MARBAZA-526655 format. One record per residue (C-alpha): residue in one letter; x, y, z; chain. Coordinates in Angstrom, 3 decimals, padded with zeros to 6 digits. Layout:
! residues N
(r 'A', (X, Y, Z), 'A')
...
! end
This chain:
! residues 312
(r 'M', (000.000, 000.000, 000.000), 'A')
(r 'S', (001.024, 003.608, -000.389), 'A')
(r 'E', (-000.105, 007.000, 000.813), 'A')
(r 'T', (000.081, 010.358, -000.900), 'A')
(r 'V', (001.845, 013.058, 001.115), 'A')
(r 'A', (001.522, 016.685, 000.062), 'A')
(r 'N', (004.508, 018.970, 000.432), 'A')
(r 'S', (004.439, 022.183, 002.503), 'A')
(r 'K', (003.216, 024.314, -000.411), 'A')
(r 'G', (000.587, 021.833, -001.462), 'A')
(r 'T', (001.730, 022.043, -005.091), 'A')
(r 'S', (003.241, 018.592, -005.511), 'A')
(r 'K', (002.789, 015.167, -004.037), 'A')
(r 'V', (005.129, 012.381, -003.048), 'A')
(r 'K', (004.258, 008.699, -003.008), 'A')
(r 'A', (005.242, 007.026, 000.244), 'A')
(r 'K', (004.655, 003.574, 001.641), 'A')
(r 'A', (001.897, 003.193, 004.185), 'A')
(r 'P', (003.198, 002.771, 007.759), 'A')
(r 'S', (003.694, -000.772, 008.957), 'A')
(r 'A', (002.126, -001.827, 012.240), 'A')
(r 'S', (005.559, -002.937, 013.467), 'A')
(r 'E', (007.238, 000.417, 012.760), 'A')
(r 'S', (007.973, 002.721, 015.673), 'A')
(r 'P', (006.747, 006.341, 015.472), 'A')
(r 'W', (010.342, 007.517, 014.989), 'A')
(r 'T', (010.862, 005.086, 012.108), 'A')
(r 'Q', (007.686, 006.335, 010.456), 'A')
(r 'A', (008.786, 009.944, 010.975), 'A')
(r 'R', (012.195, 009.239, 009.431), 'A')
(r 'R', (010.574, 007.604, 006.425), 'A')
(r 'R', (008.219, 010.552, 005.943), 'A')
(r 'F', (011.139, 012.971, 006.312), 'A')
(r 'F', (013.154, 011.405, 003.488), 'A')
(r 'A', (010.073, 010.834, 001.321), 'A')
(r 'G', (009.618, 014.574, 000.915), 'A')
(r 'R', (011.803, 017.152, -000.796), 'A')
(r 'Q', (012.397, 019.833, 001.826), 'A')
(r 'G', (014.206, 017.661, 004.348), 'A')
(r 'P', (016.749, 015.984, 002.040), 'A')
(r 'W', (017.480, 019.210, 000.174), 'A')
(r 'G', (017.846, 021.118, 003.437), 'A')
(r 'L', (020.309, 018.496, 004.686), 'A')
(r 'R', (022.277, 018.711, 001.432), 'A')
(r 'M', (022.524, 022.499, 001.685), 'A')
(r 'L', (023.526, 022.350, 005.341), 'A')
(r 'G', (026.041, 019.617, 004.548), 'A')
(r 'F', (027.576, 021.826, 001.873), 'A')
(r 'V', (027.974, 024.699, 004.360), 'A')
(r 'L', (029.537, 022.402, 006.975), 'A')
(r 'L', (031.864, 020.885, 004.388), 'A')
(r 'F', (032.882, 024.364, 003.252), 'A')
(r 'V', (033.914, 025.565, 006.717), 'A')
(r 'I', (035.601, 022.260, 007.664), 'A')
(r 'V', (037.677, 021.493, 004.579), 'A')
(r 'G', (037.935, 025.033, 003.182), 'A')
(r 'P', (041.270, 025.861, 004.854), 'A')
(r 'F', (042.931, 022.857, 003.188), 'A')
(r 'F', (042.257, 024.355, -000.255), 'A')
(r 'A', (043.170, 027.962, 000.538), 'A')
(r 'P', (046.688, 029.091, -000.396), 'A')
(r 'Y', (046.674, 031.895, 002.205), 'A')
(r 'D', (046.261, 032.299, 005.917), 'A')
(r 'R', (043.208, 034.328, 006.914), 'A')
(r 'F', (045.384, 037.282, 008.069), 'A')
(r 'S', (048.059, 037.103, 005.374), 'A')
(r 'I', (048.589, 040.009, 002.965), 'A')
(r 'P', (049.842, 038.319, -000.227), 'A')
(r 'N', (051.037, 041.411, -002.094), 'A')
(r 'P', (051.633, 044.265, 000.360), 'A')
(r 'S', (053.555, 046.238, -002.246), 'A')
(r 'E', (050.490, 046.419, -004.502), 'A')
(r 'F', (048.108, 048.505, -002.444), 'A')
(r 'V', (044.522, 048.524, -003.756), 'A')
(r 'F', (042.270, 050.509, -001.436), 'A')
(r 'L', (039.026, 048.646, -002.237), 'A')
(r 'G', (040.741, 045.284, -002.636), 'A')
(r 'R', (040.750, 043.199, -005.763), 'A')
(r 'P', (037.587, 041.397, -006.971), 'A')
(r 'P', (037.264, 037.609, -007.242), 'A')
(r 'S', (039.937, 036.071, -009.446), 'A')
(r 'A', (041.783, 032.793, -009.948), 'A')
(r 'E', (044.223, 033.820, -007.213), 'A')
(r 'H', (041.543, 034.946, -004.738), 'A')
(r 'I', (038.292, 033.206, -005.644), 'A')
(r 'F', (036.259, 035.362, -003.204), 'A')
(r 'G', (038.365, 038.485, -003.749), 'A')
(r 'E', (040.161, 040.645, -001.182), 'A')
(r 'T', (039.014, 042.941, 001.581), 'A')
(r 'A', (039.482, 046.679, 001.337), 'A')
(r 'Q', (042.562, 048.348, 002.864), 'A')
(r 'L', (044.423, 045.310, 004.286), 'A')
(r 'Q', (043.599, 043.136, 001.256), 'A')
(r 'L', (042.920, 040.002, 003.304), 'A')
(r 'D', (041.666, 036.905, 001.514), 'A')
(r 'V', (037.837, 036.897, 001.700), 'A')
(r 'F', (037.682, 033.137, 001.133), 'A')
(r 'M', (039.665, 032.419, 004.305), 'A')
(r 'L', (037.730, 035.017, 006.268), 'A')
(r 'T', (034.451, 033.424, 005.131), 'A')
(r 'V', (035.643, 029.945, 006.090), 'A')
(r 'N', (036.810, 030.996, 009.556), 'A')
(r 'G', (033.822, 033.277, 010.023), 'A')
(r 'G', (031.574, 030.332, 009.221), 'A')
(r 'R', (033.184, 028.300, 011.979), 'A')
(r 'G', (032.464, 031.040, 014.495), 'A')
(r 'S', (028.897, 031.645, 013.334), 'A')
(r 'L', (028.001, 027.947, 013.215), 'A')
(r 'L', (029.557, 027.415, 016.641), 'A')
(r 'I', (027.387, 030.196, 018.038), 'A')
(r 'G', (024.310, 028.827, 016.292), 'A')
(r 'F', (024.601, 025.202, 017.376), 'A')
(r 'I', (025.869, 025.720, 020.939), 'A')
(r 'S', (023.305, 028.447, 021.629), 'A')
(r 'A', (020.514, 026.232, 020.326), 'A')
(r 'I', (021.673, 023.196, 022.308), 'A')
(r 'G', (022.063, 025.212, 025.511), 'A')
(r 'G', (018.769, 027.081, 025.245), 'A')
(r 'I', (016.736, 024.015, 024.285), 'A')
(r 'T', (018.323, 021.875, 027.007), 'A')
(r 'I', (017.490, 024.412, 029.716), 'A')
(r 'G', (014.003, 024.994, 028.336), 'A')
(r 'T', (013.281, 021.271, 028.103), 'A')
(r 'F', (014.139, 020.561, 031.728), 'A')
(r 'V', (012.345, 023.673, 032.978), 'A')
(r 'G', (009.263, 022.627, 030.987), 'A')
(r 'I', (009.349, 019.067, 032.328), 'A')
(r 'I', (009.772, 020.196, 035.940), 'A')
(r 'S', (007.036, 022.804, 035.605), 'A')
(r 'G', (004.541, 020.582, 033.799), 'A')
(r 'Y', (005.058, 017.351, 035.699), 'A')
(r 'F', (005.370, 018.568, 039.274), 'A')
(r 'G', (002.933, 021.495, 038.932), 'A')
(r 'G', (001.746, 023.420, 041.965), 'A')
(r 'K', (003.639, 026.438, 043.266), 'A')
(r 'L', (006.777, 025.413, 041.432), 'A')
(r 'D', (004.891, 025.486, 038.137), 'A')
(r 'G', (003.462, 028.896, 038.968), 'A')
(r 'F', (006.866, 030.320, 039.866), 'A')
(r 'L', (008.600, 028.995, 036.753), 'A')
(r 'M', (005.868, 030.202, 034.404), 'A')
(r 'R', (005.877, 033.671, 035.991), 'A')
(r 'L', (009.644, 033.694, 035.489), 'A')
(r 'V', (009.108, 032.797, 031.833), 'A')
(r 'D', (006.531, 035.591, 031.521), 'A')
(r 'V', (009.004, 038.105, 032.929), 'A')
(r 'F', (011.699, 037.075, 030.453), 'A')
(r 'L', (009.271, 037.124, 027.534), 'A')
(r 'A', (007.957, 040.551, 028.508), 'A')
(r 'I', (011.377, 042.109, 027.953), 'A')
(r 'P', (012.125, 042.964, 024.286), 'A')
(r 'S', (014.535, 040.274, 023.128), 'A')
(r 'L', (016.673, 042.541, 020.939), 'A')
(r 'F', (017.118, 045.038, 023.769), 'A')
(r 'V', (018.043, 042.251, 026.190), 'A')
(r 'I', (020.563, 040.676, 023.799), 'A')
(r 'I', (022.290, 043.979, 023.049), 'A')
(r 'V', (022.428, 045.062, 026.703), 'A')
(r 'G', (023.518, 041.605, 027.856), 'A')
(r 'A', (026.305, 041.433, 025.289), 'A')
(r 'R', (027.394, 044.940, 026.240), 'A')
(r 'I', (027.521, 044.129, 029.947), 'A')
(r 'I', (029.515, 040.945, 029.426), 'A')
(r 'S', (031.918, 042.716, 027.068), 'A')
(r 'E', (032.473, 045.440, 029.687), 'A')
(r 'L', (033.408, 042.685, 032.134), 'A')
(r 'G', (036.100, 041.508, 029.740), 'A')
(r 'G', (034.306, 039.001, 027.551), 'A')
(r 'T', (034.534, 039.777, 023.838), 'A')
(r 'G', (034.760, 036.326, 022.260), 'A')
(r 'L', (032.246, 033.866, 020.916), 'A')
(r 'M', (031.335, 032.715, 024.410), 'A')
(r 'T', (029.947, 036.171, 025.193), 'A')
(r 'V', (027.267, 035.913, 022.529), 'A')
(r 'I', (026.596, 032.243, 023.306), 'A')
(r 'I', (025.977, 032.999, 027.001), 'A')
(r 'V', (023.551, 035.794, 026.141), 'A')
(r 'F', (021.661, 033.709, 023.570), 'A')
(r 'V', (021.377, 030.743, 025.936), 'A')
(r 'A', (020.311, 032.905, 028.878), 'A')
(r 'F', (017.475, 034.471, 026.897), 'A')
(r 'G', (016.612, 031.678, 024.477), 'A')
(r 'W', (015.074, 028.940, 026.616), 'A')
(r 'M', (011.619, 030.365, 027.422), 'A')
(r 'G', (009.781, 029.301, 024.274), 'A')
(r 'T', (011.010, 025.727, 024.624), 'A')
(r 'A', (009.991, 025.675, 028.297), 'A')
(r 'R', (006.414, 026.640, 027.457), 'A')
(r 'L', (006.262, 024.196, 024.566), 'A')
(r 'V', (007.501, 021.257, 026.642), 'A')
(r 'R', (005.277, 022.185, 029.597), 'A')
(r 'G', (002.234, 022.028, 027.344), 'A')
(r 'Q', (003.272, 018.568, 026.141), 'A')
(r 'V', (003.904, 017.320, 029.673), 'A')
(r 'L', (000.535, 018.559, 030.950), 'A')
(r 'G', (-001.134, 016.302, 028.397), 'A')
(r 'L', (001.113, 013.334, 029.186), 'A')
(r 'R', (001.196, 013.249, 032.982), 'A')
(r 'E', (-002.380, 011.943, 033.320), 'A')
(r 'M', (-002.064, 009.235, 030.679), 'A')
(r 'E', (-002.452, 005.577, 031.615), 'A')
(r 'F', (001.183, 004.534, 031.228), 'A')
(r 'I', (002.260, 007.364, 033.565), 'A')
(r 'E', (-000.410, 006.374, 036.089), 'A')
(r 'A', (000.775, 002.760, 035.847), 'A')
(r 'A', (004.362, 003.793, 036.553), 'A')
(r 'R', (003.215, 005.735, 039.609), 'A')
(r 'A', (001.221, 002.733, 040.834), 'A')
(r 'L', (004.322, 000.567, 040.555), 'A')
(r 'G', (006.203, 002.962, 042.816), 'A')
(r 'V', (008.517, 004.435, 040.204), 'A')
(r 'S', (010.088, 007.662, 041.472), 'A')
(r 'P', (008.845, 010.974, 039.983), 'A')
(r 'V', (012.305, 011.820, 038.651), 'A')
(r 'R', (012.572, 008.470, 036.869), 'A')
(r 'I', (009.076, 008.860, 035.432), 'A')
(r 'A', (009.910, 012.341, 034.162), 'A')
(r 'L', (013.176, 011.265, 032.527), 'A')
(r 'R', (012.280, 007.755, 031.297), 'A')
(r 'H', (008.611, 008.119, 030.360), 'A')
(r 'V', (007.659, 011.779, 029.998), 'A')
(r 'L', (010.757, 013.175, 028.258), 'A')
(r 'P', (010.879, 010.667, 025.348), 'A')
(r 'N', (007.206, 011.313, 024.587), 'A')
(r 'A', (007.548, 015.102, 024.773), 'A')
(r 'I', (010.721, 015.388, 022.721), 'A')
(r 'G', (009.086, 015.668, 019.285), 'A')
(r 'P', (008.365, 019.430, 019.345), 'A')
(r 'V', (011.830, 020.012, 020.821), 'A')
(r 'V', (013.457, 018.232, 017.880), 'A')
(r 'V', (011.404, 020.376, 015.501), 'A')
(r 'S', (012.399, 023.612, 017.231), 'A')
(r 'F', (016.136, 022.875, 017.213), 'A')
(r 'P', (016.883, 023.798, 013.548), 'A')
(r 'F', (014.902, 027.026, 013.905), 'A')
(r 'A', (016.885, 027.885, 017.044), 'A')
(r 'V', (020.152, 027.342, 015.163), 'A')
(r 'G', (019.076, 029.644, 012.339), 'A')
(r 'G', (017.778, 032.261, 014.748), 'A')
(r 'A', (021.060, 032.354, 016.668), 'A')
(r 'I', (023.143, 032.706, 013.493), 'A')
(r 'I', (020.977, 035.538, 012.193), 'A')
(r 'G', (020.889, 037.128, 015.646), 'A')
(r 'E', (024.680, 037.098, 015.896), 'A')
(r 'A', (024.990, 038.628, 012.450), 'A')
(r 'F', (022.532, 041.368, 013.389), 'A')
(r 'I', (024.101, 042.408, 016.686), 'A')
(r 'S', (027.634, 042.152, 015.248), 'A')
(r 'Y', (026.535, 044.360, 012.367), 'A')
(r 'L', (025.354, 046.904, 014.943), 'A')
(r 'G', (028.685, 046.675, 016.762), 'A')
(r 'F', (027.440, 044.922, 019.923), 'A')
(r 'G', (028.453, 041.360, 019.176), 'A')
(r 'V', (031.700, 039.476, 018.905), 'A')
(r 'S', (034.990, 041.378, 018.933), 'A')
(r 'P', (036.004, 042.573, 015.445), 'A')
(r 'L', (039.169, 040.480, 015.781), 'A')
(r 'T', (037.094, 037.289, 016.068), 'A')
(r 'P', (035.933, 036.140, 012.621), 'A')
(r 'T', (032.214, 035.561, 012.152), 'A')
(r 'W', (029.947, 036.213, 009.202), 'A')
(r 'G', (028.296, 039.011, 011.151), 'A')
(r 'N', (031.627, 040.695, 011.793), 'A')
(r 'M', (032.470, 040.478, 008.102), 'A')
(r 'L', (029.240, 042.311, 007.276), 'A')
(r 'S', (030.011, 044.935, 009.908), 'A')
(r 'N', (033.590, 045.489, 008.744), 'A')
(r 'S', (032.670, 045.698, 005.051), 'A')
(r 'Q', (029.576, 047.915, 005.168), 'A')
(r 'Q', (031.409, 051.191, 004.547), 'A')
(r 'F', (033.073, 049.826, 001.397), 'A')
(r 'F', (029.995, 048.226, -000.172), 'A')
(r 'L', (028.692, 051.402, -001.812), 'A')
(r 'Q', (032.193, 052.141, -003.064), 'A')
(r 'G', (032.190, 048.984, -005.155), 'A')
(r 'N', (033.505, 046.178, -002.928), 'A')
(r 'W', (030.458, 043.911, -003.150), 'A')
(r 'W', (032.288, 040.604, -002.627), 'A')
(r 'W', (033.321, 041.339, 000.966), 'A')
(r 'V', (029.630, 041.709, 001.845), 'A')
(r 'G', (028.230, 039.287, -000.690), 'A')
(r 'F', (029.915, 036.005, 000.203), 'A')
(r 'P', (029.309, 036.002, 003.989), 'A')
(r 'G', (025.784, 037.276, 003.344), 'A')
(r 'L', (025.225, 034.437, 000.875), 'A')
(r 'F', (026.326, 031.830, 003.414), 'A')
(r 'I', (024.128, 033.341, 006.136), 'A')
(r 'V', (021.121, 033.100, 003.814), 'A')
(r 'L', (022.055, 029.589, 002.685), 'A')
(r 'T', (022.495, 028.349, 006.264), 'A')
(r 'A', (019.265, 029.948, 007.517), 'A')
(r 'L', (017.341, 028.566, 004.539), 'A')
(r 'S', (018.721, 025.047, 004.984), 'A')
(r 'V', (017.955, 024.780, 008.714), 'A')
(r 'N', (014.470, 026.181, 008.190), 'A')
(r 'M', (013.823, 023.628, 005.438), 'A')
(r 'V', (014.978, 020.865, 007.778), 'A')
(r 'G', (012.783, 022.246, 010.570), 'A')
(r 'D', (009.704, 022.405, 008.337), 'A')
(r 'A', (010.323, 018.846, 007.144), 'A')
(r 'L', (010.731, 017.615, 010.728), 'A')
(r 'R', (007.472, 019.280, 011.739), 'A')
(r 'E', (005.617, 017.652, 008.861), 'A')
(r 'S', (007.207, 014.268, 009.615), 'A')
(r 'L', (006.538, 014.275, 013.354), 'A')
(r 'E', (003.070, 015.813, 013.065), 'A')
(r 'P', (001.592, 014.118, 009.982), 'A')
(r 'E', (-001.961, 015.049, 010.880), 'A')
(r 'G', (-001.003, 018.705, 010.435), 'A')
(r 'R', (000.059, 018.022, 006.863), 'A')
(r 'R', (-003.086, 016.439, 005.549), 'A')
(r 'A', (-005.563, 018.518, 003.647), 'A')
! end
């Protein structure tokens, strides 16, 4: 047997095998994920970006801070050529290819670690709040409300500024700020899932058998509430990468000496209108490509884990 699965735009259809009774929900979700187009293409695009930043230095003839021809000063830098495939920066004439590779490492590190940290904290806060309830639930949700009531952009800029004044100007500064103010949405999402799970029969049976609340929360509740968390992870990665680029562009992010795609945009903005488009263009292209790929993966995960939301 087979089932017809519509894609996210509803314009094309993909033939997929009907789920077997012996298949686990995760096996069915994986099959639906790879039966569509968004998920595999998103993974290919993300794989290309990861491959670029990992193996890129092995194919570059220059160090990221080397000035190949200091005697030939070109104020705006030279455009892409066989010698410098991404061109040169203005003034110092650094190799844009190497800057993009190393900037990608910094931006992806911020994106993935911030997402992992924020989602981990939010997941455990949501489980504790939803499962144990009572005054603890009320306190944690009021704390979430307070954090959500503060404009996120204002908080990120002020937080990064405070940490930088205390001496932190590296990648960890931005990661700490993003993690500290990026867990609330996950906490609410997981709490909602747990509230629906804690009264189900298998949870009641575990309680009747004398299983400890902590064991029930970790062994029975968490695995059944993890679906929305998995879906939210790619979006959190993309949001952190774009957020870093934005605050670095404004001058409140990572130190200019630390390469990230956001810093490249910030350093090159004054030369863009003078004709140096490649210094802005290549990091901007990789930001767009990365954000698009993780959002495609996130959409595909949502459709795979929540198939009822995909049916017309």
